N, C-alpha and C positions, 0 to 999 in steps of 0.2 A: 348632715350638712356637707356638701361637696366643696371641692377646691375653689370654685368660682364664688359660691356663697361666702366663703371665708376670706376671699381675696388673697389667698396664699400663692397665687401665680406671681405676685411680687415677692421674690425671694431675696431678702436683703443680704443673707449670708453669701449667696451665689454672686450677687452684684459686687459685694466687697471683695470677694475672692478674685473676680475678674479684674477689678481695679488694682488690687495689690499684686497680682501675678505679673502684670504687664511690665516687661523690661523697658529700658530706654529704647525708643524707636530706632530701628535699623533702616537706613535709607532704602535699601533694596526691598525690604519687607513693606515699607510704606508705599513705594511705587508699584509694587505688585497689587496692593489694595486699591490704589487708584486705577490700575488697569482693569481689575475685576469690576470696580464700580462703573466703568464705562460700558460694561455689558448690560447695565440696567437691572441687574438681578438683586441688588441690595447687598448688605454686609452682615456678618455675624457679630454678636456682642464683643467677642475678642478683637475683631478688626476695628470696631468702633472705639474700643479702649485704646488701641494702638494710636489711632488718629487723634484722640483727645490729648495724648501726651506729646504730640509733635509741636516743636517750638522753633525749629530751624526756619529762617525766613524764606529760603528757597522752596522748602517743602510746603510751607504755608501758602506760598504763591501757587504751587502746583495743586494744592487742595482747592484753592479758589477756582482755578481754571477747570478742574474736574467737575466741580459743582455747577459751574456755568454750562459746561457741556451736557451734563445729565439733565438739567432743567430745560435746556433748549431741545434736547431730543424728545422729551416727554410732553412738555407744555408749550414749546415754542416761545415766542416773545410776548404772548398775551399776558395780561395782568387784570384779574377780576377786581372790580371795585364794589364796595358796599358801605353802608352806614349802620352803626349801632343805634338802636332805638330803646332808650331806657324808659320804662313805663312806671317804675316804682323803686324807691330806695329804702322801703321798710325791710328790715331783716331781723330774723330771730337768732342769728348767730353772732357771737362776739369775737370776731377775728381781729387781732390788734393791728394788722396791716391794712385794714379796709376802712374807708370813711363811712361805710354803711353799717358798721358794727353796732349791735343793739345797745351797748352801754354808752355810746357817744351822744353827748348833748350839743356837739358842735355842728352837726349836720342838720340841715333844714329838710324835714321829712315831707314827702309828697308822693301820692299815688294818682296817676292820671285817670280821669274819667274816660269813657269811650269817646266822648266828643273831643276831649283834649288830645287823645291819641290820634284821632282823625285829623286834627289841626296840625300835629307834628308831621304826620304822613304827607299832608298836602305841601308842607314846606320842602320836605325831602323830594317829593315828586317834581316840584317846580325847579329844584336844583338839577334834576336829571337822574336821580337814583332809581334803580329798578329792583334792588335787593337790600333787605335790611336784616339785621340781627336783633331780635327782640331780647332785651335784658331786663331782669327784674331781681330785686333783692329777694332773699329766700324767706318771704312771709307775705301771705296774701290775706291776712286777717282784716276784716272790714271791707274787703274788696270782692267777697264772694268765693274765696277759696280758689281751687284750681280752675274753676269755671271762668275766673277773671282772665286767666291766660288764654283760654280757648276763645272767649269773647273778643279779646284784644287781637288775636290772630285774624278773626273774621273781620274785625273793623279795618285792619290794615289792608286786607285783600279787597274789601268793598269800597275803599276810598279811591276816588279818581279825580284827576284834574285835566279836563280836556281829553287828549289821547293818552295821557300819562297815567301810570299806575305802578304799584309795587307788584312785581311778578313772582317773587319768591321770598318767603319768610323763613329764616333760620332762627333757632331759639337757643338761648343760654339761660337756663333756669335750673332750680334745685332738682336733685335726683327724684325719680318718680317710681311708683309702683307699676307693675306690668300693665295693669288695666289702664292706668293714666297714660302710659306711653302709647298704648293702642289708640286712645283718644287723640293724642297729639299727632299720630300718624294720620288719623282720619281728618284732622283739621287741615291737612295739606302742607305740612312743613317741609322744608328741604332737609337741612342738617340739624341734628340735635347736638349741641356743644356743651361740654362741661369740663372744667379743669380740676385736676386732683389737688392743685396748689403745690403740695409736696408729697412725694412718694415715701419719704423717710418717716417711718412710724413714730419714733420718739419725738421728732420735730413736729409732726402733725398733731400729736397728742398735746404737746406743750402750747401750740398756737390755737387750738380749737377746744376750749374748755367748757363751753355751754352752747346749747342749741342743737338742732338735728345734725349739724356738721361734725359733731364729735365722733360720729360713727364712721371710722375710716373705711371699713369693709362695705358699708352701705353706699358710700360715694364711689369707691374704686370699681364696684360691680355694676354701676348704673349703665354703662355702655352695653354690657351683656344683656341686661333687661330690655334696653331699647332695641337691640337687634332681635332679641327673642320676640318683641312685640311687632316686628316687621319694619322698623325704621332702618333702612339700609345704609344711610349715610350718617356717621357720627364724627364728632370732632373732639380731640383730646388736647390737653396742654398742661404746662407747668408754670407756676409763677416763679420765675428764676430770681434768686436772691434769698430765698428762705432757707435753702440748704445747698450743699456742694453741687454745682451744675453737672459735674461728671456723673455723680450718683444718679441725679434726676434723669439724665439722658438715657442711661442704661435701664433704669426702672421703667421709663416710658417705653423703651424698646420691648421690655418683657410684657407690658400691657398690650402692646401692638401684636406681639406673637400669640398671646392668649386669644385675642379676638380672631386672628387668622386661623388658629387651631380649631376654635369652636364654631366659627361661622364661615370660614373660607375667605374672609375679607377683613382687612384692617381698616383703620380710620380713614375717612374721606379727607380730613384735614388735621393738621397739627398747628397749634398756636404757640407762640414763643414770647409771651409778655414778661417784661422785667418789672420788678417792684419799683413803683414811682411814689413820690410824696402824695399824701392824701390829708384832707382836712380832718383834724381831730384824731389823727393816727400817727403820732410821732415815730412809732416803730418803722413805718414805711419810709421815713427819711434816712434811716440808718440800717440798711439791710445787713443781716448778720453774715451773709455770704454774697456780698455784692459781686456782680459779674461785670468785668471790664468790657469796654467796647470790643477790644481785640478778641477776648474769649467768646463774647456774644456772637460776633460774626463767624468765628470758627465753629461754634456749635451749630449754627444755621447751616453752614456748608456740610458739616458731617451728617446732619439729619437728612439733607438732600441726597447724599450718597447712600445712607443706610436704608431709607424708605423712599425710594425715588418716585414711586407712583402717587404719593400722598401730596395733596395741596398743602402749602404752608402759608400761614396767616401772620401778618404783622400789623399791629394797630398803631394809632396815632399817639400811643405812649411814647414812641421813639421820636427823636428830632429828625428833621429832613435829611441831615447828612447820614445818619445811621440807616434810615430807610432807604436812601439811594444806594448805599453800599450793599445792603441786604438784598435788594432786588436782583443784584448781579449774582447772588450766591444761591438762589433757589426759591425765594419768596414768590408765591403765585397769586396771593390775594392780599389786598390792603384795604383798610378803611380810609375815608377821606372826608374832610369837613365835619369831623365828629363832635358830638356833645355827649358827656357822660352823666348828665343830670336829667331827670324827668322834666319835660317842657323846655329843654335847652334850645331846640331848633326854633320854636316860636319866639322864645326870648331873644334869640339872635347871637348873644354873646356867651351863653352858658353861665350858670351860677356856681362859683367854686364851693359855696357852702352846701350845695346839693349834689355835687359831683363825686364820682367814685374815686377818681384819681386825677392827678395833674397831667394835662396833655403836653406832648412834646412838639407836635406838629399842628400849628394853628391855621394852616392854609385852607382855603376853600377847595371844594371839589374841582372847580374850574382851574384853579391855579395848580393843583396836583396833576390834573390831566395834561395841562400844557407842559408841565415839567417832564413827566414820564414820556410823553409823546416825543419831545425833543431828544430824549435818550434812547429812542428806538423801541420802547415798550408799547405794545398794542393794548390800549384800555378796552376792557370788555365788560358789558353789562348783561352778558348772556345768561339765560336760565333754562336753555333748551334741554339739557340732560335730565333735569328733574321732571320735565313735562313729557319727555319721550321715553322715560323709563331707563335711561342710561345711568343707573344708580347701583350702589352696592357692587356685587360681583360683576355685573354687566359693565359698569364703569371701569372696574379694575382690569377686566379682560382687554379693554382698549388702552388703558393707561400704562400697564406694565410693559407691553412691547413698544410703546411710543406712538400708538396709532390715534390716540385721542385728539392730538392737535389737528389731525386732518378733519375732524368734525368741528373742533372748536374755533379754528382760525376764520373760516367763512362767517360763523355766527358772531365772533368777536368784531369782525369788520362791519357787519350789518348793524349791530347794536351801537357800535361807536359812531357810525354815520348818523344814526338816529339821534344820538346825543348831540353831535356837531350841528345838525340842522335845527333841532328844537331848543337847545339850551346853551350852547357854547358861546363865549365871547368871540368877537371877530378874530383876535389874536390866536385863541385856542383853536378855532375852526381852521384857520390857515395852517397852523402846525399839524393839526389832525389830518386834514386832507392830503398834505404832503406825505405823511406817514402811511396813509392808506395806499397812495400811489406807489410808494417804495415797496410795500409788502406785496401788492398785486404784481409788480414787476418780477418779484422772486418766485411767484407761483407759476405753475404750468398745468396743462391738462384739465382734468375734471375739477380740481380744487379751484383753479382760477375761474373757470366757467361758472361754478356755483357761487363763488364770491361775487362775481360781476352781476349775476342774476339777482342775488339778494340786494346788492347795492342799487340796482335799477328799481327794484320794488320799493325800497325805502325812499329813493329820490323822487319816485312817482307818487308818494304819499302814503304808502302802506306802512304800518307800524307792527312791531312784534313779528318780523320776518325771520324765520330760523329753519334749520334743517335738523 
């Protein structure tokens, strides 16, 4: 059994040594790290540890400024939008922090039929969504096993409402065998997403006592199997609040370095969920290592500097204020108008007794778009990279030097214009058109010409125009 099979690339002794060795941050040393980060080459674990210990308000302000710079250099002002689509809340694991835990009798269990999934998709399409994240509890008993997931992906792609459709399905499901990952790739997914929850082995063992999830190594090596199966884009994450956030950040960094070493490319996305209250899971209301808003925003900024090429995802777990602050520090993808219960979109309000966790942001997609447009962020529904093969190493070769935004910004504008024409309220359309004009004025040369060409196509009635 090799190192990957054993999951020993997460070296807890080394992580603890790095955390323990780091002296009180020296101002000159910290500013040297900021200067290095502006070269877009990332940071070492030791440099990450230094930044995690920064508390001086002036240096925190400089950290935030540096994170804004790095995000702007690589991703520009665009902000990708998506919706989670929960198809089942049955689960074979008994995790005390999750409403879906197998021993809970407080949750109302439901697995959507293919017809019900299609109905959910139609609601999302009518709102303007083009990208969804399929989510399911880690049990498909009674739904046809893993084929239930494959059938659900096909249903999502096949469902259309007029000119609207979901153009890319990402998935967050239980770890798979290599052959199953190959089937997932053949189904046409975008990114395979899975959270380790906590990288700290003793905490992991204490919180996962029954079900397939008890196997730490099986879970932590899932991304290696996915990449081995040809899935180029994977997304990792930690559920902050289960253990010390500083340890988790460095452990996630080791996970990233292992993927880069083995496959030449790290994760496409990093998610940063914090533990939120959940029905029938009192543990979730009292996180043993609660992360303050201040520390949460700091770790987001540090991750942006440490792994500058990676997309960073923030869900509607967080309230609007935190989400707004986080957008400035490096977040490049957000969910909007979310429901975390199967059938929640058709229901309209969502059912707390069927939901995985409590939402912090209850605004509609249209409200979120109007807000971020007013703040200068370009909403994007683009899925071009997946369909043009700009994934995995090809994507990273563009992202690392900051060239990906030259491709993304024209596509972001065209997909945003499509949203504004087909789905936006009058107030949102006015704000959006103003933002598009501002961004066009900043462009020059070929990028502006391409953007104007795509805009003309969309305004002339063409849909799904991209480069």
